[in-house]
C-alpha positions as CSV (number, residue, x, y, z in Angstrom):
1,M,-51.7,23.0,-5.9
2,S,-50.0,21.4,-8.9
3,D,-48.5,17.8,-9.7
4,A,-45.8,19.4,-12.1
5,T,-41.8,19.8,-10.5
6,T,-40.4,22.9,-11.5
7,Y,-37.0,22.7,-13.0
8,E,-34.0,24.2,-11.4
9,P,-31.0,24.1,-12.9
10,R,-27.8,21.9,-12.1
11,F,-25.6,24.7,-10.8
12,K,-28.0,26.1,-8.4
13,T,-28.7,23.1,-6.8
14,L,-25.0,22.8,-6.2
15,Y,-25.2,25.9,-5.1
16,R,-27.8,25.3,-2.3
17,E,-26.3,22.1,-1.4
18,K,-22.6,22.3,-1.5
19,I,-21.1,25.4,-1.8
20,V,-22.8,27.1,1.0
21,P,-22.0,24.8,3.7
22,A,-18.7,25.2,2.1
23,L,-18.1,28.6,2.4
24,Q,-19.7,28.8,5.7
25,E,-17.2,26.8,7.0
26,K,-14.3,28.7,5.3
27,F,-15.2,32.1,6.2
28,N,-17.7,31.6,9.2
29,Y,-20.6,33.9,8.4
30,S,-22.5,35.0,11.1
31,N,-25.6,35.8,8.8
32,P,-26.6,34.0,5.7
33,M,-26.7,37.0,3.8
34,Q,-23.0,37.7,4.0
35,M,-22.9,34.4,2.2
36,P,-21.3,35.1,-2.0
37,K,-23.8,34.2,-4.6
38,L,-23.6,34.9,-7.8
39,D,-25.4,38.1,-9.3
40,K,-25.0,38.5,-13.2
41,V,-22.9,37.2,-16.3
42,V,-22.1,40.1,-19.0
43,L,-21.3,38.2,-22.3
44,N,-19.5,41.0,-24.6
45,M,-18.7,40.4,-28.3
46,G,-16.7,42.9,-29.8
47,V,-17.8,43.1,-34.0
48,G,-15.2,45.1,-35.8
49,E,-15.5,44.0,-39.2
50,A,-19.2,45.2,-38.8
51,V,-17.7,48.7,-39.9
52,A,-17.2,47.3,-43.6
53,D,-19.7,44.8,-43.7
54,S,-23.2,45.7,-41.7
55,K,-24.3,42.0,-41.9
56,K,-21.6,40.7,-39.7
57,I,-23.3,42.4,-36.7
58,Q,-26.9,40.2,-37.7
59,T,-24.6,37.1,-37.7
60,A,-23.0,38.3,-34.3
61,L,-26.5,39.3,-32.8
62,R,-28.0,35.6,-34.1
63,D,-24.7,33.5,-32.7
64,M,-25.3,35.7,-29.3
65,E,-28.5,34.9,-28.8
66,A,-27.8,31.3,-29.5
67,I,-25.1,30.7,-26.9
68,A,-27.0,33.0,-24.2
69,G,-30.3,31.7,-24.9
70,Q,-31.5,35.4,-25.0
71,K,-32.0,38.6,-26.9
72,P,-28.6,40.3,-26.8
73,V,-28.3,44.7,-27.6
74,A,-26.1,45.5,-30.2
75,T,-23.3,48.4,-28.8
76,K,-23.0,51.5,-31.3
77,A,-20.2,53.6,-31.3
78,R,-19.6,56.5,-29.1
79,K,-17.8,58.6,-31.1
80,S,-16.5,58.9,-35.0
81,I,-13.2,57.7,-35.7
82,A,-12.0,58.4,-39.4
83,G,-8.6,56.5,-38.8
84,F,-11.0,53.0,-38.7
85,K,-13.7,54.4,-40.9
86,L,-15.7,54.8,-37.6
87,R,-19.0,56.7,-37.1
88,E,-20.7,57.6,-34.3
89,G,-23.9,55.7,-33.8
90,M,-22.2,52.2,-35.9
91,A,-23.2,48.9,-34.5
92,I,-20.1,47.5,-33.8
93,G,-20.8,44.7,-31.3
94,C,-23.1,42.9,-29.0
95,K,-23.8,42.4,-25.3
96,V,-26.4,40.7,-23.4
97,T,-27.0,40.1,-19.3
98,L,-28.1,37.1,-17.8
99,R,-30.0,36.4,-14.3
100,R,-31.3,33.5,-12.4
101,E,-31.7,30.5,-14.2
102,R,-30.2,31.4,-17.4
103,M,-27.0,32.5,-15.7
104,Y,-26.5,29.2,-13.8
105,E,-27.7,27.2,-17.2
106,F,-24.8,29.2,-18.8
107,L,-22.2,28.7,-16.4
108,D,-22.8,25.3,-16.4
109,R,-22.4,25.1,-19.8
110,F,-19.5,27.0,-19.7
111,V,-17.7,25.2,-17.5
112,T,-18.5,22.1,-18.8
113,I,-18.2,21.9,-22.3
114,A,-17.0,24.8,-23.6
115,L,-13.5,25.4,-21.8
116,P,-12.9,21.5,-22.1
117,R,-13.3,22.5,-26.4
118,V,-11.1,25.4,-26.0
119,K,-7.3,24.7,-28.0
120,D,-4.4,24.8,-25.9
121,F,-6.1,25.1,-22.4
122,R,-4.5,25.2,-19.6
123,G,-6.5,26.7,-17.0
124,L,-8.1,30.1,-16.2
125,N,-6.3,33.2,-14.9
126,G,-6.6,33.5,-11.4
127,R,-5.5,37.0,-10.6
128,S,-8.3,38.3,-13.1
129,F,-10.7,39.7,-10.2
130,D,-11.4,43.3,-10.3
131,G,-10.8,43.8,-6.3
132,N,-14.5,43.8,-5.4
133,G,-15.4,40.1,-6.5
134,N,-16.2,40.4,-9.9
135,Y,-14.2,37.6,-12.7
136,A,-13.5,38.7,-16.5
137,C,-12.1,35.8,-18.7
138,G,-12.4,35.9,-22.5
139,V,-12.9,33.3,-25.4
140,K,-11.0,33.5,-28.5
141,E,-13.0,31.6,-30.7
142,H,-16.8,31.8,-29.8
143,I,-17.6,28.1,-31.7
144,V,-16.4,26.4,-28.4
145,F,-20.1,26.9,-27.1
146,P,-22.3,23.8,-28.5
147,E,-25.0,25.8,-29.7
148,I,-23.0,26.9,-32.2
149,N,-23.1,25.4,-35.9
150,Y,-19.4,25.0,-36.8
151,D,-20.4,24.6,-40.6
152,Q,-22.8,27.7,-40.8
153,V,-19.9,30.3,-39.3
154,D,-18.3,32.4,-41.6
155,S,-16.3,34.6,-39.0
156,I,-15.3,33.5,-36.0
157,W,-15.0,36.5,-33.4
158,G,-13.9,36.6,-29.6
159,M,-16.2,37.0,-26.3
160,D,-15.7,38.5,-22.9
161,I,-17.7,37.0,-20.2
162,I,-17.7,39.1,-17.1
163,V,-19.0,37.1,-13.5
164,C,-20.4,39.3,-11.1
165,T,-20.6,38.5,-7.3
166,T,-21.6,39.8,-4.3
167,A,-18.5,38.8,-2.5
168,Q,-16.6,41.8,-0.9
169,T,-13.1,40.0,-1.4
170,N,-11.0,38.3,-4.1
171,E,-10.6,35.3,-1.9
172,E,-14.3,35.1,-1.5
173,A,-15.2,35.5,-5.0
174,K,-12.5,32.7,-6.0
175,E,-13.6,30.3,-3.9
176,L,-16.9,30.7,-5.0
177,L,-15.9,30.3,-8.6
178,K,-13.6,27.6,-7.4
179,L,-16.9,25.5,-5.5
180,F,-18.4,25.9,-9.3
181,N,-16.0,24.1,-10.7
182,F,-13.8,26.7,-12.4
183,P,-10.8,25.6,-13.8
184,F,-8.1,28.0,-12.7
185,R,-4.8,27.6,-13.4
186,N,-1.7,27.9,-10.3
């Protein structure tokens, strides 16, 4: 056995030590497998300007990789739309799915660093749940993340952040995210 200690993200430790007992107390789960937990986080960035300039998508992919710590996939147009000068198969955005340690690391940076840097931030909308325990929110500027060097950015894009949980109801999912310090507005 080696002496090297394994690293565990702060939010994963928080979940194990504080959130699980709090959820157990509030919802009275009989089986520990009923406990809602984070499943994955999907980041999506639409780059409409990529229609006119194909270099924009490369910049977006690089920025998304810096934010997520994982290589993103370019999303392509499914059909042509002449009004937007869009052709089928043209790259118009990027997405990445985070799981396990990377997911916890991202959420930690999102809640503690990125959200406080958002201009005129008054809290997240508490009604953006889909009914199955998943939460979606967005940021208008991707430069709120500390990994992005503001001086090297030529375009500012918004991005969608979808947090998928194993919760069965919106109430359980909201409580889980509240315990992860998500700043919901009243």
